[in-house]
MARKOL-672155 format. One record per atom (N, C-alpha, C): x, y, z; residue in one letter. Coordinates in Angstrom, 2 decimals. Atoms other than C-alpha are relative to their C-alpha. Layout:
// residues N
((X, Y, Z), a)
...
This chain:
// residues 85
((0.86, -1.18, 0.00), r)
((0.00, 0.00, 0.00), r)
((0.90, 1.23, 0.00), r)
((-0.76, -1.24, 0.08), d)
((1.47, 3.31, -1.05), d)
((-0.96, 1.17, 0.13), d)
((0.85, -1.18, -0.15), a)
((0.04, 6.67, -0.01), a)
((0.85, 1.25, -0.10), a)
((-0.67, -1.30, 0.09), a)
((0.98, 10.26, -0.73), a)
((-1.07, 1.07, 0.12), a)
((0.95, -1.09, -0.11), s)
((-0.68, 13.58, 0.01), s)
((0.09, 0.89, -1.23), s)
((0.07, -0.88, 1.15), g)
((-1.79, 15.72, -2.90), g)
((0.01, 1.45, 0.42), g)
((-0.08, -1.43, -0.29), q)
((-1.81, 19.48, -3.15), q)
((-1.18, 0.51, 0.83), q)
((1.14, -0.41, -0.81), w)
((-5.24, 19.65, -1.44), w)
((-0.01, -0.72, 1.34), w)
((-0.07, 0.72, -1.25), g)
((-4.11, 17.51, 1.48), g)
((-0.72, -1.34, -0.05), g)
((0.69, 1.27, 0.15), a)
((-5.93, 14.47, 0.10), a)
((1.02, -1.13, -0.05), a)
((-0.88, 1.18, 0.02), e)
((-4.41, 11.03, 0.57), e)
((-0.31, -0.82, -1.24), e)
((0.13, 0.86, 1.17), f)
((-3.82, 9.06, -2.61), f)
((0.56, -1.36, 0.37), f)
((-0.40, 1.33, -0.43), v)
((-3.64, 5.33, -1.98), v)
((0.02, -0.94, -1.19), v)
((-0.12, 1.04, 1.02), d)
((-2.41, 2.62, -4.32), d)
((-0.05, -1.32, 0.76), d)
((0.20, 1.23, -0.78), d)
((-3.82, -0.56, -2.79), d)
((-0.67, -1.02, -0.91), d)
((0.54, 0.98, 0.93), n)
((-4.25, -3.44, -5.22), n)
((-0.35, -1.31, 0.71), n)
((0.38, 1.19, -0.75), g)
((-5.49, -5.84, -2.54), g)
((-1.31, -0.58, -0.49), g)
((1.19, 0.63, 0.51), g)
((-7.97, -7.82, -4.62), g)
((-0.71, 0.76, -1.10), g)
((0.62, -0.79, 1.06), w)
((-8.85, -5.09, -7.10), w)
((0.63, -0.37, -1.33), w)
((-0.54, 0.18, 1.34), g)
((-8.44, -5.55, -10.82), g)
((0.80, 1.23, -0.39), g)
((-0.85, -1.11, 0.40), f)
((-5.93, -3.36, -12.59), f)
((-0.78, 1.13, -0.66), f)
((0.80, -1.04, 0.64), d)
((-8.71, -1.47, -14.38), d)
((-1.12, 0.51, 0.91), d)
((1.00, -0.46, -0.95), e)
((-10.79, -0.84, -11.23), e)
((0.61, 1.08, 0.88), e)
((-0.49, -1.06, -0.87), f)
((-10.52, 2.27, -9.11), f)
((-1.14, 0.53, 0.86), f)
((0.96, -0.62, -0.91), v)
((-12.25, 3.93, -6.18), v)
((0.50, 1.40, 0.30), v)
((-0.30, -1.38, -0.35), v)
((-12.35, 7.68, -5.62), v)
((-0.93, 0.34, 1.15), v)
((0.83, -0.29, -1.16), g)
((-13.56, 8.86, -2.24), g)
((0.35, 1.31, 0.66), g)
((-0.19, -1.21, -0.79), s)
((-13.93, 11.81, 0.07), s)
((-0.55, -0.26, 1.39), s)
((0.49, 0.11, -1.37), y)
((-14.30, 11.95, 3.83), y)
((-1.04, 1.05, 0.32), y)
((1.05, -0.99, -0.20), g)
((-16.88, 14.70, 3.36), g)
((0.55, 1.32, 0.48), g)
((-0.36, -1.37, -0.35), r)
((-16.88, 18.29, 4.51), r)
((0.90, 0.07, 1.24), r)
((-0.79, -0.03, -1.23), d)
((-15.39, 17.49, 7.93), d)
((1.34, -0.73, -0.12), d)
((-1.25, 0.73, 0.26), n)
((-12.58, 15.34, 6.43), n)
((0.30, -1.06, 1.06), n)
((-0.15, 1.05, -1.02), v)
((-13.20, 12.58, 9.02), v)
((-0.68, -1.26, -0.52), v)
((0.58, 1.27, 0.45), y)
((-13.75, 8.91, 8.06), y)
((-1.16, -0.41, 0.89), y)
((1.16, 0.51, -0.73), s)
((-17.11, 7.47, 9.06), s)
((-0.42, -1.33, -0.63), s)
((0.51, 1.27, 0.53), d)
((-18.45, 3.93, 8.72), d)
((-1.52, -0.07, 0.11), d)
((1.46, -0.03, -0.11), e)
((-22.08, 5.06, 9.07), e)
((-0.68, -0.51, -1.27), e)
((0.54, 0.46, 1.28), y)
((-22.75, 4.44, 5.36), y)
((1.13, -0.70, -0.76), y)
((-1.02, 0.80, 0.68), l)
((-20.76, 1.65, 3.69), l)
((-0.61, -0.73, -1.18), l)
((0.46, 0.79, 1.14), y)
((-21.02, -0.14, 0.37), y)
((-0.13, -1.45, 0.41), y)
((0.27, 1.40, -0.28), d)
((-22.55, -3.58, 0.76), d)
((-0.49, -0.64, -1.30), d)
((0.42, 0.61, 1.26), p)
((-22.67, -5.72, -2.42), p)
((-1.35, -0.71, 0.09), p)
((1.28, 0.68, -0.18), a)
((-25.65, -7.62, -0.97), a)
((-1.16, 0.99, 0.14), a)
((1.02, -1.05, -0.17), n)
((-27.51, -4.34, -0.32), n)
((0.60, 1.32, -0.48), n)
((-0.68, -1.19, 0.53), p)
((-26.10, -1.62, -2.64), p)
((-0.58, 1.33, 0.47), p)
((0.58, -1.26, -0.44), s)
((-28.53, 1.03, -1.38), s)
((0.42, 0.39, 1.42), s)
((-0.43, -0.29, -1.38), a)
((-27.02, 0.80, 2.14), a)
((1.00, 1.15, 0.08), a)
((-1.00, -1.06, 0.00), g)
((-24.32, 3.29, 1.14), g)
((-0.54, 1.38, -0.31), g)
((0.57, -1.28, 0.39), f)
((-26.75, 6.08, 0.29), f)
((-0.78, 0.63, 1.14), f)
((0.65, -0.76, -1.06), y)
((-28.19, 8.79, 2.53), y)
((-0.69, 1.21, -0.61), y)
((0.73, -1.20, 0.42), i)
((-30.48, 11.82, 2.28), i)
((0.64, 1.22, 0.65), i)
((-0.51, -1.27, -0.53), i)
((-29.12, 15.35, 2.67), i)
((-1.18, 0.70, 0.68), i)
((1.09, -0.62, -0.75), e)
((-31.33, 16.79, 5.43), e)
((0.40, 1.31, 0.66), e)
((-0.47, -1.21, -0.68), d)
((-29.17, 19.47, 7.05), d)
((1.49, 0.17, -0.31), d)
((-1.40, -0.27, 0.32), f)
((-25.70, 20.99, 6.90), f)
((0.95, -1.10, 0.49), f)
((-0.88, 1.09, -0.41), p)
((-24.08, 18.20, 8.99), p)
((-0.04, -1.21, -0.94), p)
((0.06, 1.09, 0.98), s)
((-25.23, 15.77, 6.26), s)
((1.15, 0.05, -0.98), s)
((-1.12, -0.14, 0.93), f)
((-22.42, 17.16, 4.12), f)
((1.30, -0.57, 0.57), f)
((-1.17, 0.65, -0.60), n)
((-19.96, 15.51, 6.55), n)
((0.09, -1.46, -0.38), n)
((-0.02, 1.42, 0.38), h)
((-20.93, 12.05, 5.25), h)
((0.99, -0.23, -1.14), h)
((-0.99, 0.36, 1.01), d)
((-18.40, 10.27, 3.08), d)
((-0.62, -0.18, -1.38), d)
((0.37, 0.25, 1.39), l)
((-18.53, 9.89, -0.70), l)
((0.96, -1.03, -0.57), l)
((-0.88, 0.96, 0.67), a)
((-17.18, 7.02, -2.81), a)
((-0.59, -0.36, -1.36), a)
((0.38, 0.41, 1.35), s)
((-17.28, 6.19, -6.50), s)
((0.93, -1.14, -0.40), s)
((-0.78, 1.18, 0.41), w)
((-16.15, 2.80, -7.82), w)
((-0.15, -0.14, -1.50), w)
((0.00, 0.14, 1.45), g)
((-15.21, 2.70, -11.48), g)
((-0.97, 0.95, -0.69), g)
((0.89, -0.99, 0.59), g)
((-17.34, 5.79, -12.14), g)
((-1.44, -0.09, 0.46), g)
((1.36, 0.12, -0.54), s)
((-20.48, 4.62, -10.27), s)
((0.02, 0.31, 1.49), s)
((0.07, -0.32, -1.42), w)
((-21.48, 6.08, -6.93), w)
((-0.41, -1.22, 0.80), w)
((0.34, 1.11, -0.89), i)
((-21.49, 3.48, -4.15), i)
((-0.26, 0.49, 1.42), i)
((0.28, -0.66, -1.27), v)
((-21.54, 5.81, -1.11), v)
((-0.22, 1.47, -0.31), v)
((0.28, -1.41, 0.27), g)
((-23.18, 9.22, -1.29), g)
((-1.46, 0.32, 0.20), g)
((1.40, -0.39, -0.20), p)
((-26.41, 11.17, -1.19), p)
((-0.92, -0.62, -1.03), p)
((1.04, 0.44, 0.93), e)
((-29.60, 9.85, -2.73), e)
((-0.35, 1.17, -0.89), e)
((0.37, -1.05, 0.93), g)
((-31.10, 11.83, -5.57), g)
((-0.82, 1.12, 0.60), g)
((0.90, -0.99, -0.61), q)
((-33.48, 13.68, -3.25), q)
((0.76, 0.78, 1.08), q)
((-0.60, -0.86, -1.02), i)
((-32.25, 16.64, -1.20), i)
((-1.12, 0.75, 0.70), i)
((1.01, -0.69, -0.78), h)
((-34.43, 17.98, 1.60), h)
((0.49, 1.41, 0.27), h)
((-0.43, -1.34, -0.39), n)
((-34.44, 21.68, 2.31), n)
((0.22, 0.02, 1.51), n)
((-0.40, -0.03, -1.41), m)
((-33.21, 22.77, 5.73), m)
((-1.19, 0.13, 0.95), m)
((1.18, -0.07, -0.86), t)
((-36.81, 23.12, 7.03), t)
((-0.75, -1.33, 0.03), t)
((0.58, 1.33, -0.05), g)
((-37.58, 19.44, 6.43), g)
((-0.83, -0.39, -1.20), g)
((0.77, 0.34, 1.20), g)
((-39.44, 19.61, 3.10), g)
((0.90, -0.54, -1.08), g)
((-0.80, 0.49, 1.11), t)
((-38.30, 18.27, -0.26), t)
((-0.03, 0.99, -1.13), t)
């Protein structure tokens, strides 16, 4: 596993532990830059990694894209800050 920090302070990791050479994951620890395991990708339940943006702290949730498809991130619906859609 090799890691280096980019110009934005992001960690770039080269970890080919079981991944194919043409597969890649791009992720973000969200607005707070802190890892959370609240929403994780589960191949048996792919929707488990998605959440609804309900308030400003929702932007702290992690994001992940695998091979160009979102696997952890907000659902298509965003609620306004007063609770409506």
